[in-house]
N, C-alpha and C positions, 0 to 999 in steps of 0.2 A: 504494500500500500504506500502511496505517496501522499503526503499531506499537502493540502492546497496552500499555495503561497498567499501572502497577505491580501493583495488587491483582488485576485480571483475569489477569495473567500468572502470578501465584502459583497460580491455579486450573488454568491450562493445564499447569503443571509437575506439580502434584499429580495431575491426572487421568492422567498418564502412568505413575504408580506405584501408585495406589490400586486395590484390588479388594475385593470383599465378603469379610468375615472378617478383614481386616487389623487390626493394632494401630497406633494413631496417637497423636500428642501435639499438643495446642495449648498451648504454653508460656505464652501470654498471652491468656486468653479474651476480655478486653475486653467488647464488647457481644454476643459469641457468634456472630458471622457465620461465622468459620472453624470453630468448634466444631461448629456445625450442618452445615456443608459436609462436614466429616470424618465426622460421625455418619451422614449420608445415604450417603456414599461407601462406608463399611465395612459398613453394614447392621446388622441385629439380631445377626448372628453375629460382628461385629467389636467393637473396643474403642477408645474414645477417652479418653485421660487429659487432663483440662483443668486448668490452673493459673492463678491470678491472686492478686495480693496485696491486691486490693480486694474487700471483701465485696459492694459494690454491683455490681461487674462480674460476679461469680459469680451473683448473684440475677438480673441481666438475662440472662445466658447461660442459666440454668436455665429462665427463663420462655420464652425463644425456643425452647429444646429441647422444652419441655412443649407449647407451641402447635403444634409440628410433629410431636408424638408420637415424639420421638427421644431419650428419656431413658434407656432401658433399657441402652444400650451405652456410656454416658458416666459417667465417674468424675470429679467435680469436686473440686478441692482448694484450700482457701484458704491458699496458700503461694506462695513464690517458685518460679520455674521451676528454680532451683538445687537444689531438693529432689527433682527428678524421679526420680532414681535410688533415693532412699530410699522413695518412695511406690509405685513400680511393683511389680507382682506379679513375683517372681523368674522365673517361667516366661515372661514377656514380654521379658526382657532379651535383646537380640540379635535380636528379632523385629519391631522397629518398622519399618514401611514408609515412614512419612512423619511429619515434625514441622514445625510452623510457629510462629515467634515474630514477633509484630509488636511491635517494640521502641518505647520512648518512653513516652508517657502515654496514658491512656484518652481516646478521642475524646469530647468533650463533658464530660469530667471535670476534676478538679483537676490542673492542669498541673505542680504541684509534686511530685506523686507519679509517679515515673518508674521505669523499669527501671534497675537499677544495673549499671554496666559490669563490676564484678568478679563479680557473681552471674550475669550473662549469659555471661561467659567460662567460668565453672564449668559452667553449664548446657550450653553448646555442647560443651565438652570431654566431658562425660558423655554427651551425645546421640550422639556419634560411636561410643561403645561400645555404645549401645542399638540403633542402626540395624542392620538386616539387610543383607546384600550386595544392592546395588541400591537400598537405601533412600535417602531424600532428606530433608535438613534445609533448610528455607527460613527465612531471616532477612529480615524487612522492616525496614530500618534507616532511622531518621529523624535525620539529622545537624543539623537546623535549630534545635536548642535546645542549651544548654551541656552538659548531661549526655549528650545524644545525640551531640554532636561527639566527646566522649571515647570513648563506647561504639562509635561508628562506626570510629574509628581502631583501637581494640583488636580488634574482631572482624574487621576487614579484614586487619590485620597477621597475626592468628592464622590466618585462612583462607588467606592467601597463602603461609604457611609449611607448610601441610599437604603431605605427600608425594603427588606425582602418581601414584605407583604404587598408592596406597591410596584416593585421593579425586580427584574432579573438582570444580572450583570455578568457578562462573559468577557474574559480577557484571553485573547488568542495571540500567543507569542512563541516564537522560536527562540528558546533560551540557550542554545548552544552555538549561536552565530556570533561572529565578531562584529565590531564597530557599531554596537547598539542599534540593531535593526528596528524597523517600525513594528508596531503591534496594533491590534484591534481592541477597542473597548466597545462592546455592543450592549446597549441598554434597552431592554424590552419593557414596555409599560403594561402592567397587568390590568 
């Protein structure tokens, strides 16, 4: 048996909760791969809220969506994922089936522009109120850079303290790899 790598495993988890017409969130659009995956999964009747602090990332994401003819159901916002609750349509609060955040920096981008631990913690806290029962929040955590190390500790401590009567929390990590590889925190709302 071969264990799934980190990013493919996020898709496995998402596939278990996503259906056509769902409301979803990509808290860190990056190059648009997850945004496109969510858009295809929820179809034209669904909705994807996408966030990124970098304009280049949003442009790349939009182009990827345009090429795949998946723009109609996506709302892109040039802002931190910490603003998700302010941006969302009030009717979608409590209806989010899945959200994914790839923390750290934009692959191939400026490594000095990273997600901020305090903003991420705010976004995660807000996300838990936005999820529907059975909804899933996936955090891909990259502890291999200084800000990422702090962020990793903050979100792991936060997730560890969540009530087991309200949430299930999974940590998926390859513990024998060098250079502090990424890991997944998956939080399922009961």
